[in-house]
VEXLUMNU-835989 format. One record per residue: x, y, z of N, C-alpha, C in turn; residue in one letter. Coordinates in steps of 0.2 Angstrom, whole numbers, plus 5000, padded with zeros to 4 digits. Atoms other than C-alpha are relative to their C-alpha. Example, Ala and Ser with C-alpha at 12.3 -4.5 7.8 and 13.67 -1.06 7.14 Angstrom:
BEGIN
500449945000506249785039500450065000A 499649944999506849955036499650055003S 
END
This chain:
BEGIN
500449945000500050005000500450065000X 499649945000501450125004500350024993X 499849985007502050114986499550044996X 500549965003500450194981500050085002X 499949934998500850354990500750024997X 499449985002502250464984500549995005X 499450024995503950414992500150065005X 499849954995504350495009500749985003X 499350024999506050395010500349994994X 499750025006507350354998499949934998X 500150075001507050175000499349994996X 500650005004505250204994500150024993X 499849975007505950304979500349954996X 499750065004507050154974499549954999X 500550055002505550044975499650024994X 500349985006504850144961500550004994X 499550015005506550124952500350074999X 499749935001507150304955500750005005X 499449994997508950344960500150075003X 500149934997508550524963499350024998X 500749975001506950634962500150064996X 499949935003506650784951499850055005X 500249944995505850884965499949975007X 500150014993505850874984499550055002X 500549964997504250944991500050005008X 500049994992504351015009499450035002X 500749974998502751045018500050005008X 500149994993502351115035499449955003X 500550044998500850995035500249935000X 499950075001500850805038499849984993X 500150035007500750705021499349975000X 500650025001498950685017499850004993X 500050005007498650625000499250014998X 500749995002496950704997499950074997X 500049945004496450844985499750065004X 500149944996495950965000500650025003X 499449984997497750975004500550024994X 499649975005498851084993500649964998X 499450045001500350974994499849944995X 500350065004499350824987499950024993X 500149985007498750924972500650014996X 499449985004500450994967500449944998X 499650065001501350834969499749954995X 500450045004500050734960500050034992X 500049965006499950864946500749994996X 499450015002501850854944500149924997X 500050075002501750664944499749984993X 500450015006500450664930500350034994X 499649975005501650774920500749974999X 499450045001503050644921500650025004X 499449984996504050714935500049965007X 499950044993504650614951500150055005X 500049964994504350694968500049965006X 500050034993504850644985499750065005X 500349954995503950725000500449995007X 499749994993504750785016499550045004X 500549974996503350825028500250025007X 499849974994503650935043500749985002X 499350024999505550915043500250045007X 499849974994506450955059500550064998X 499749945002506951135056500750025004X 499449984996508251135070500649954998X 499550055002509250995061500150004992X 499949995007509951035044500049934996X 500050075004510050845039499349984999X 500750025001508150835040499850014993X 500249995007508050905022500449964995X 499550045005509350775015499749934999X 500350075001508150625014500149984993X 499950025007508250624995500650024997X 499449965003509850714993499950064996X 500149945004510050844980499549984994X 500550015006508450844968500350024993X 499849985007508750854949499850074998X 500249945002507751004947499950055005X 500149944995507351094963499649975006X 500550014994506451104980499450044999X 500749975000504651154982499850015007X 500249994993504151234999499450035001X 500649974998502551265007499949995007X 500150014993502051305025499449965001X 500650044998500451205023499450034998X 500749975002498551235021499950065003X 500149944996498651375033500750045001X 499449964998499851525036500249975007X 499850034994500951455050499950045006X 500249964995500651605061499349995003X 500750014999498751585060500049935004X 500050074998499051395063500250005008X 499750004993500051435079499750045005X 500249954995499251585087499350025000X 500749975000497551645092500050074999X 500049935001497051825089500350045005X 499749974994497651865106500749995001X 499350025000499351795101500249955005X 499850054995499251655113500149934996X 499850065003499951485108499549955000X 500550065000498751355102500349945002X 499850064997498851185110499949944995X 500150065004498451075095500150034993X 499949995007498751065076499649954996X 500450055003497450975066500449974993X 499750025006498650965051500749965002X 499450034997499950865062499749935002X 500250074998499850675066499850005008X 500250004993498850655082499850075003X 500249934997498450845083500550035004X 499449974996500150875091500250074997X 499749935003500851055090500750005001X 499349995000502551115088500449974995X 499750045005502951015073500250044993X 499849965006503251165061500250075004X 499849934997504151335064499550054999X 500349945002503451505065500350024993X 499849985006503551585048500449954996X 499750065003503851415040500350014994X 499749995007504151465022500750035001X 499349974999505651575028500549955003X 499650054996506351445040500249944995X 499850055005506251305027500450024995X 499649985006506951405013500750015002X 499349994998508451455023500449945002X 499850074998508651275030500349974993X 499750035006508851215012500650044997X 499549975003509951355006500749995004X 499450014996511251325020500349944997X 499750065002511551155013500150004992X 500050005008511151174994500050074998X 499849935002511951334988499750024994X 500149985007511451324970499449964997X 500650045003509851214969499450055000X 500649965000508251304964499549995005X 500550004994507051344978499350044997X 500749975002505151374973499650005006X 500450004994504051434987499250014997X 500750005002502151424986499549995006X 500550014994500551394996499750065003X 500449944997499451515006500550055003X 499649954996500851585017500450044995X 499649975005501951625002499650054996X 500449965005500551684991499750075003X 500349944997499851815004500650045003X 499449964998501651875008500450014995X 499649995006502251894991500350074999X 499749935000502552084992500050025007X 500049974993502852195007499450005003X 500650014996501552165020500050015007X 500049994993500952205037499949935004X 500050064997501352065049499750015008X 500349984994500152065064500449975006X 499750034994501151955076500650035002X 499449964998502752055075499850085000X 500249935001501752225072500550044996X 499549975004502952265058499849994993X 500050015007502952285039500649964998X 499450055002503952135032500150004993X 499850015007504852115016499649944996X 500250055004504252005002500349935003X 499750064998504451825008500549974996X 499550035004505451784993500750025002X 499349974998506851894999500249965007X 499950034994506751825017500249935000X 500050075001506651645012500649974996X 499550025004508151645001499849964994X 500350045006507051564987500250044994X 499949975006507251594969499450024996X 500649995004505451594963499449995005X 500650014996503751614971499449994996X 500650015004502151544964499450025005X 500649984996500551624970499349984997X 500650035002498751564969500049935000X 500150075000498251384966500649964997X 499450035002499751344956500149944995X 499950065004499351194945500350014993X 499749985006499751284929500750025001X 499349964999501251384936500549945001X 499550054998502151234943500249954994X 499950045006502051134927500550044995X 499649965004502751274917500750015003X 499349994997504151304929500449934999X 499750075001504551114929500349994993X 499850015007504551114910500650044998X 499449955002505751264909500649975003X 499450024997506951194922500249934996X 499950065003506851024913500450014993X 499749995006507351104897500750045000X 499449974999508851184904500150075002X 500049934998508351354908500150025007X 499849984993509151434923499450035004X 500549974996507951474937500050085000X 499949935000508551654937499750034993X 500349985006507851664919499349994999X 500750015000506151604923499650065002X 500349934998505351774923499350014996X 500650005005503851734911499449975002X 500550044998502751624921499450045003X 500549974997501051694925499849975007X 500150024994500651684943500649995004X 499450004997502451704948500350065003X 499649944997503551824958500749995000X 499350015000505351844955500450065002X 499649954998506751954961500550024994X 499549985006507952054949500450065003X 499649944998509352184951499950064995X 500149955005508752284936499449994997X 500650005004507152334927500150004993X 499849995007508052344910499549954996X 500350055004507152184904499249995002X 500750004998505452214913499650054997X 500449965004504052284903499350005002X 500750004999502352344904499849995008X 500150014993502352364923499850065003X 500249954995501652474937500450005006X 499550004994502852534950499550025006X 500349994993502152524968500550045004X 499649964995502752634982500549955002X 499450044998504452574988499949975007X 500150034993504652465003500250055005X 499949954995505452605012499450055001X 500649955000503952715008499449975004X 500650034997502652585014500249995008X 499850014993503652565030500050065004X 500049944997503752745034499350045000X 500649965001502052815028499449954999X 500550055000500452715032499550024994X 500449985006499452815018500349974994X 499750045005500752745006499949935000X 500150075000500552575012499349984998X 500750015002498652585010499950014992X 500049995008498852654992500349944997X 499750065003500052514988499649945000X 500450064999498952384995499450004995X 500650005005497452444984500249994993X 499850025007498452444968500149935000X 500050075001498852264972499349975000X 500750035000497052224976499650014994X 500349995006496452294960500449974994X 499650045005497752194950500149935001X 500050074998497352024956499749964994X 500450045005496351974940500549984995X 499550035005497251864927499950034993X 500149975007496451954912500250085000X 499949925000496552144917500650025005X 499549984995497952134931500650024997X 499449985002499552224928500649975003X 499450024997501352174931500250055005X 499849954994501852254948500749995002X 499350004998503552304954500150045006X 499849974993504152344972500750015001X 499249994999505852424975500249995007X 499850014993506852374990500750045000X 499449965000508552454985500150014992X 499949985007509352524969500149944996X 499950065004509852354963499649945003X 500450054997508452254972499350014999X 500749995001506652234965499749945000X 500450065000505252114967499550014994X 500450005006504252084951499449955001X 500650045000502452014952499749994993X 500350015007501851944935499249995002X 500750014999499951944932499849935002X 500250074997498951794940499949954994X 500150055005498851634931499250004998X 500750005003497251604920499649955004X 500450054996495851514929500049934996X 500050075003495751324925499349994997X 500650025003494451264913499649955004X 500350054996493151144919500349934999X 499650075002494050994910500650005004X 499450004996495651054919499949995007X 500150024993494851054936499849935001X 500250074999494050884933500749965000X 499450045001495750814928500450015007X 499749994994496550894944499749955006X 500450044995495250804955499949934999X 500050085002495350634946500749975000X 499350035000497250604949500049955006X 500050064996497750454959500150015007X 500049994993497450514977499949945004X 500150054995497550394991499450025004X 500649974996496250505000500049995007X 499950014993496950475017500850025002X 499349994998498550505027500549954999X 499550055001500150415025500049955005X 500150064995500150245034500550015006X 499549994994501650305045499750045005X 500349964995500450415054499549955004X 500550044997499350265059500150005008X 499950014993500150245076499950065004X 500249944996499750425081499250014999X 500749995001497950405076499850044994X 500149975006498050485059500150085001X 500049935000497850675055499350035000X 500749984999496350755062499750044994X 500349955005496150885048499649974994X 500350035005495550755036499249985002X 500750014998493950725046499550054997X 500549955002493150885040499949994992X 500050005007493450845022499949934997X 500050075003493450655020499449984996X 500650015003491650645015499650064997X 500349945003491450815007500350014993X 499850005007491550864989500250084998X 499949935002492451024982499750014993X 500349995006491351084968500350064996X 499849945003492151254965500650035003X 499549964996493551374969499950074997X 500149935001493651564969499450035003X 500649974997492451684976499950084998X 500149935002491651854970499650035006X 500349974995490951884987500350075003X 499749944999492252014991500050025007X 500049974993492252015010500750035002X 499449964999493552135016500549965004X 499650044995494252015030500249934997X 499950065003494451875017500650014995X 499450005004496151835008499949974993X 500250045006495251734994500250044993X 499949965006495451884981500749994999X 499350005001497351874983500249934999X 499750075000497451684983499649964994X 500450045005496051594973499750054994X 500249955005495451754964499250005001X 500749995000493651814961499649974994X 500450035006493251714945499949925003X 500250074998492351554949500249954995X 499850065005493051384942499649945004X 500450054997491951234944500149934997X 500050075003491951044941499449984997X 500650025003490750954930499649955005X 500450044996489350854937500349935000X 499750075001490150694930500649995005X 499450014995491750724940499849995007X 500250014993490850754956499649945002X 500450064999489650614954500549935000X 499550054999491150494951500350005006X 499650004994492050554966499549985006X 500550014995490350544976499949925001X 500150075000490150364971500549965003X 499550034997491850314976500050015008X 500049994993491550394993499549955003X 500550054997490050274996500249935001X 499750074999491150124995500550005005X 499650004994492250185009499749965006X 500350044994492050065024499750045005X 500349964995491650205036499550054998X 500649965002490350295025499449985003X 500650014997488750315034499450024996X 500649975004487650385020500050074999X 500149934999488050565023500650034996X 499549955003488950685011500050065004X 500049954995489550815023499950074997X 500049935003489750965010500149994993X 499950005007489651004992500150084999X 499949935001490451174989500750024999X 499349985001492051274990500050065005X 500049944996492351454997499350025002X 500749995000490551484994499649954997X 500350065003489451334991499650024994X 500549995005488151414980500250044994X 499749975006489351494967500249944995X 499850055005489451384952500250034993X 499849965006489751514938500450065002X 499849944999490751664936499450055001X 500549964998489751814942499650034994X 500349985006489451874924500449974994X 499750035005489851814907500650024997X 499449975002491251934903500649985003X 499450014995492351874917500549954997X 499550055002493151724908500350034994X 499649985005493751834894500350075001X 499849934998493852014901500250015007X 499949994993494051984919499550035004X 500549974996493252054934500150085000X 499949924999492952244937500550015005X 499549984995494452314946499850045006X 500249954994493552444956499349995002X 500750014998491852364958499949935002X 500250074997491152214968499449984997X 500650035003489852094961499450005004X 500650004995488752094977500050065005X 500049954995489252244987500150074996X 500550004994488552364991499349974998X 500650045002487152284981500249964994X 499850045006487152154967500050044994X 499949975006487752214951499549984995X 500550015005486552234936500149944996X 499850055005487552114926500149935004X 500050074996487551974940499649954997X 500450065002487051804935499849965006X 500250044994486051744950499649944998X 500450055003485551574945500349935004X 499850064996485551414956499849934996X 500350065004484851294942500649945000X 499550055001486551204939500249975007X 499850034993486951184958499449955002X 500650044998485151114961500049944996X 500050065004485350994947500549955002X 499550044997486950934954499849975007X 500250034993486250914972499549944999X 500550055001484750814965500349934998X 499650065002485950694956500449975006X 499750034994486950674972499549965005X 500550024996485450644982499749934998X 500350065003484850504970500549945000X 499550055000486450404972499849945005X 500050054995486350234980500450015006X 499650004994486950224998500050075003X 500049934997486750415000499350025003X 500649984996485450465014499950075000X 500049934999485850645015500650044997X 499549965003486850785006499950075004X 500049934997487250935017500450054996X 499749945002487851105013500350045006X 499749974994489151165026500550054999X 499549955001490351275018499850074999X 500249944999489251415019499750034993X 500349975006488051505007500050075000X 500149935001487951685001499350025000X 500749995000486251735007499850064995X 500249955004486251894997499949984992X 500050035007486551794981499449954999X 500750045000485051674986499550054999X 500549955001483951834987500050034993X 500049975007484551894970499749964995X 500350055004483951734962499250015000X 500750005000482151764956499649945001X 500350064999481751584957500149975007X 499950024993481451524975500149925001X 499950084999481751334971500649985004X 499450024996483451334978499950015008X 500249994993482851404995499649945003X 500550054998481451274996500449945000X 499650074999482651124992500550005005X 499549994995483951195003499749985007X 500450014994482751195018499849935000X 500350075000481951025013500549955000X 499650055001483450925009500750015003X 499349994999485151005014500250035006X 499949974993484951075032499849955005X 500150054995485050965047499850045007X 500249974994484151075060500250075000X 499749935000485251225058500450024994X 499649985006485951325044500550065002X 499549954998487551425047500150054994X 499949945004487651595039500450055003X 499549954998488851745040499850074999X 500249925001487951915042500650045003X 499449974997489551955053499850065005X 500149954995488752105061499350034998X 500649975002487152215061500050074999X 500049935001487752385061500350024993X 499949995007487752455043500750044999X 499449965000489252565047500649955000X 499450065000490352405051499949964994X 500150045006489552305037500350034994X 499749975005490152435025500749994999X 499350015000491952415030500149934999X 499950075001491752225030499849984992X 500150015006491152235012499449954999X 500550045000489552145017499350044999X 500649975002487752185012499750035007X 500349974994486652295024499649955004X 500450054995485752215039499349994997X 500750015003484052245030500049944995X 500050055005484652115017500049935004X 500050064995485051985031499349995003X 500750014997483352015039499549984995X 500450035006482551985022500149934999X 499850075001483451825021499749965006X 500250034994482951775039499249994999X 500750015001481151805035499849954995X 500150055006481151705019500249935003X 499850064997482051565028499549975005X 500550024995480751555042499349984996X 500750015004479251565029500149934996X 499950065004480051425019500049945004X 500150054995480251315034499349985002X 500750014998478551345040499649974995X 500450035005477851305023500149924999X 499850075000478751135024499949965006X 500150034993478251105042500649985003X 499350014996480051105048500250055005X 499849954995480751185063500850005000X 499250005001482551235058500250075001X 499849944997483551375064500650034996X 499449965003484851505058500550015005X 499549994995486551505067500550064996X 499649955003487351675063500850005002X 499349994999489251695062500150085001X 499949924998489751865071500750015001X 499349984999491351955072500050075004X 499949954996491952075085500650044998X 499449955001493152225084500350004993X 499849995007493252235065500150084999X 499949935001493952405059499350034998X 500649975001492552525059499549995006X 500550024994491652445075500250045006X 500049964994491452575089499749965005X 500350034994490852525106499250014999X 500749995001489152595101499749954995X 500250055005489152475086499949935003X 500050064997489552335097499449995005X 500650014996488052375109499449994995X 500550015005486952385093499949924999X 500050075001487452205090499749965006X 500250034994487152155108499250005001X 500849995000485352225107499749964995X 500350055006485052125091500049935003X 500050074997485551965100499550005006X 500550004995484452015115499349994997X 500750015003482952035104499949934996X 500150065003483351875095500049945005X 500050054995483551785111500549944999X 499550055002485151705106500750035002X 499349984998486951705113500549954997X 499650055003488251625102500549975005X 499550044996489451495110500750034998X 499449985002490851555100500050074996X 500049935003491351735094500750004996X 499449995003492651775081500250075001X 499849934999493651925086500450014993X 499749995006494352005070500849985001X 499350025000496051925066500450034994X 499649975006497252035055500549954997X 499650055004497951905043500350044994X 499649965006499151955028499550004994X 500349985007498452035012499250005000X 500749995000496652075017499950085000X 500249934999495752245015499950025007X 500149984993495252235033500750015004X 499449994997497052205039500450074998X 499849945002497552355029499750065004X 500449954996496252455038500350005007X 499850014993496852385055500750045000X 499349974999498652435052500050084998X 499949935002498452605043499550055003X 500549954997496852675050499650034994X 500349975006496252705032499649944996X 500350055004495052615021500350014993X 499649985006496152595005499550014994X 500549995005494552594994499850074999X 500249935000494152774998500550055003X 499649964996495552835009499750045006X 500349974994494352875023500349985006X 499750034994494952865040499549965003X 500450054997494252715050500249995007X 499950014993494052695068500249925001X 499850074999495052535073500149995008X 499950024993494852455090500649955001X 499450044999496552395095500249985007X 499950014993496652415114499749935002X 500350074998496552235121499450005005X 500549994996495352295134499350014996X 500649985004494152375122499849944995X 500250065004494252215111499749955004X 500350044995493852115126499350025001X 500749974999492352225129499549994995X 500550015006491652215112499849934999X 500150075000491852025112499549985006X 500550024995490952015129499350024999X 500749985001489452115123499649954996X 500450065004489051975111499849955004X 500250054995489051855125499850035007X 500149964994488351975138499649965005X 500350044995487351835146500549965004X 499550044996488951745152500250045006X 499949974994489151785170500850035001X 499349985000491051795167500250064997X 499949935004490851945156499750065003X 500449954997489852045168500450075001X 499649944999491152175173500250034993X 499849975006491752195155499450034996X 500649975003489952225149499850065003X 500149944996489652355163500550054997X 499549955003491252445157499950024993X 500249985007490752435139499450044999X 500649965000489052505142500150075003X 499849934997489752645153500450044994X 499749975005490952685139499650024994X 500449985005489652685126499450055002X 500649964998488452795136499449975000X 500750045000487152655137499949975006X 500250034994486952625155499349995001X 500750025000485152625152499849934999X 500050075001485452445147500149965006X 499950034994485852405165499450015005X 500649994996484252375175499649945000X 500450064999482752265177499550004994X 500550005006481752315161500249944995X 499950065005481552175148500550024995X 499549985005482652285136500750015003X 499450004997484052285148500449944999X 499650065001485552175145500249975006X 499850034993486152155163499750035005X 500349974993485552185181500650045003X 499549964996486452315192500349965005X 499650034995487652265205499750015007X 500249984993487152255224500549975005X 499550024994488152235240499749945003X 500150064997488252065247500549985005X 499450024996489251975260500149924999X 499850075000490151805259499949975007X 500150034994490151675272500450025006X 499649984995491551755281499950085002X 500249934998490651925282500350054996X 499749955004491652005268499650034995X 500549975004490752135258500350004992X 499850005007490752115239499450024995X 500649985005489752165223499849944997X 500350065004488552035215499550034996X 500549985004487552055200499349985002X 500750014998485652065204499749944996X 500350065004484751905199499350024998X 500649985002483151915189499549975005X 500550034995481551885200499749944997X 500250075002480951705199499250014999X 500850005001479151695191499749945003X 500450064997477851595199499949944996X 500050065005477651495183500649965000X 499450045000479451445184500049965006X 500050044994479251385202499549955000X 500550055001477651295198500349944995X 499750055005478551205183500549965004X 499450044997480051155194499749955005X 500350054996478851085207499749944997X 500350055004477950985194500549954998X 499450045002479650915188500249965006X 499850044994480050865206499549945002X 500650054998478350775209499849964995X 500250045005478250695193499350034997X 500649975003476850815188499350005004X 500550014996475750775203499950065004X 500249944996474850915213500249985007X 499850014993475450935231499349995004X 
END
């Protein structure tokens, strides 16, 4: 069985008849040969194009010998931090160390370094001075130019410079990596591979660089936050493969970073081919003794039907990585994969998800995008749906019906999230009806994120009235079907633009809803998002308007506590938040109040302390408790 996986040792490589390998792929994740893992896709694509690849997963970065498993590769090293940025993987938004890693055998933590791409790149370069090093994956992709780094609170250089790598491939990478491999195989020096779409390279001179747009220099973006915001927005409006320009960032008089335009989106047949490769669809057997790799549990019985997203949420990095043009697989490809899933020994009849970044996107937003690209300065759904938007769920509905009809399939869920404003934009209500009837199991998770329109504007999300319209339609649809199903809203605290008054508005909404979320996402400034740019600079790069940014840890804690105001542990923070917002009217006994006032009490030792007043117990409640104790008998 091990021979069916790509080799992780030289002995396994020799079993395939290889004395050396063309590429060594180094990953911050454990080796899981499943198409939800970037390393699996890139290595299988290379294999399908005739290249031999050895995999070193989670090498010991403190030991230089750890990258010598296969010796010197014939063509080069490929480096990725894994499916997540290593700093997001390691730290919470409060910069506390996480205690588990779902992408590591047994969920253990500490198996990859901070800033993994930089560490791995320099680890290789210390041993192999002249071997090409190609970096890619989400960490490299989002750090390809000068960027704000939340964890160090500094502006960092392009990861291409700090990692000692030769070439950076951004985006999904299937086309780019094959083009680079073919160029290296033909004898072209890595320093001369400057023509690949979706690549970033370094150069000492711009003499041979043409048709480019010069960004503010690295020195400028470090010293002037307005310059940083301006530079970021130029990058943001040049992510499209059809209309995006070549960008140049200067570091020194003889040091430049050049970003080529993005790679063209895959056609449907190309997407189908990528997902039909010879994946083992599980972790490498060497991890069995640790209980496997936890991350696969979320995707094992799920189907990736699309990639890309035209939703344009400000806090999301998809625009910089997968892009705004939707690419989708054919029904035949997805049905073939689904049928294979039904024969897995632990398949229970449930397909857990059919989607992608946004489940209900199956086409590009409008017909012109596949030839002319996306509009650089306009969003498809924000602030309202574009007149040219193609809001049509018919293809997705047809796919879901086919999947439901497969033998052994009991239920097909949609868990990767739907864009509710896109659902409302569709004049046909069939999708909403079938969504509620067949694809929800009691609860549907949606992401309004906030209810204050001032905050939603900064988030790039539709106004609260749009969400309320969806809520009403969802309730009416379920009522007509005779179902009791609920909406679980994802909410975010402390996003740029969110004042304490906005946080109180959200708390009041939750009070009226009668809902307190168990989990709250505090805004996390990750590399290369509009929201992170706002967080660092204090400006909205789209308009250059000043934006209020909650940064003080206590204020962030107060905004978070307001969302969970019913939790007794949050009482003092909620009081402080209401006082700061000038809303002490929400402290009292009225039904509109969030919390009760404090009163003086004494503990068993006679010490005086403050205690939140409790709500009066209603007679009805007492009677119900009595019935429960007596089995319903009257006293």
